[in-house]
N, C-alpha and C positions, 0 to 999 in steps of 0.2 A: 751232720748231713741237713737236716731238718731247720737246726736252729740256725746256722750259716745262712741256708737260702730264709730266713722269716725277718732275720737282720737285714740280709741285703734289700728286701721288701722291704722293709722302713727305712734304709738308706735313701732305697730311690725315692719313695713318699716323702721323706724328709729335703731333700735335695729339689722335688718339683714345686713342695709348699717354697721352699727358698726361692726359687727363680719366679716363681709367682708374684711371692711379694716384693722381690728385686724391681719384677716390670713393674707393679702396680706404683709402687715409692717414686720409680722414675718417670712416671704417667704424672704423679700427683707432683713432683715439684715441677717437672716443666707445665701442667696449671698454675703451679702458683706462682713461677717465674711470669707468666703470660697475666694472670692479675695481678700480680705488683704492677705491671707496664700500664694495666688500665689504672689501677688506684692512681699510679702516677699521674696518667692524662688526667683524669676528672676531676685531680687536687690541683693542677697546673689550669686546668682552664678556672678552678672556684676561684681559685687565687685570682686572675685574671679581670672577675666576671666584680670579687667584692671591688678591686683598683679600680672597676668603672662605676663602682656605685660610691664610691666615695671623690670622687673625681665630679661626679653629677651633683652628688649633694655641697660640694664644694662649691661648685660653681651657680646652682643653686641660691644657697647662700647668699654669695656675691650680688647676684640678681637682686636679691629681699635688700641687699645694704644699696644699691644704686636706687633702685624706686623710691626708697624711706628719703636719701637726699634728694629726689626728683620732689617729692610729697613734702619735703620741707622746704625746696627753692621756691613749689608753683605758691606756699600760704604766704610768700614773701612778696611777690612778685606782682602789680598792680598790671604792668602794661600787658594787654590782650594776645601782641601779637608773643611775648617772651613766653607768655603764660602756654598758648600753644603748641611752641616750640618743647617745650618742656610735657608736654602730654602725650604731644607726637612720638617723643623718645619712649614715654614709657608705655606707649603702646608696643612697640619695637621689644622692648625689653619682657614685656609681658607673655607676647608672642614666643620670645626667646628661653623664656621661663618655662611658657605650657610646652614647650618642643624637651626640654631635659628632662620635665618630670614624666612625659612617656617616656624617653631614653629609662630614667629612673626606675618603674614600673617596668618595664621588658625588662631591665638587668638585674632585678628582684625576684623574676618571675624564673630568669637563666639558674638563678643563686639556688633558690629553691628546687629545681629540676637537678641540677648538679649536685646539692646536698643530699638528695634522697638516692641520687646515681652513687656514691660515693659511699653511704649508708651500705646500698644491696651490693655493692663490692667487697667492701671489708667483710659485711656478715659473709660472702660467699671464700674469702680469701679466709676465715675463719672456722668457717664448716671444713677448709680443705686441709688447713693445720692440723683441726680436729681427726681428722681422718688418718692422715698420715703420722700421728701421733700413736694412732690406735694398731694401725699399720707396723710400725716400728717397736712397739710394746707385745704385740704380736711374735714379733721374729725373735722376740728377748726369752719367749720362754720354752 
């Protein structure tokens, strides 16, 4: 009878440990799901910022090409009125280029922030996965 009572106690302890492991695994599963959502969200934001950077870079190159064209035209124009028109157009393009450069700097700053946020989320994801694997291995023993 004593042996049977001891075995029942061991069984109860094993069942309690299993219940704790299952609850912790379930909690970690929900945590992984939430982290996956955050990783997806940050990745999407990072992709959008990178597209913004690509567009701003292309726009900046377009402005540079326009400015080069105007400089070339100015070097050939002898009439002061035409020259003044080209110079005025160049000032407008330079102002737009400056505005675009500021936007590009801001986008690059956001890209850096999002890259760091993504790295942190991925580290957290890895830590949670590692913890889940530990619990799973403990449950197998």
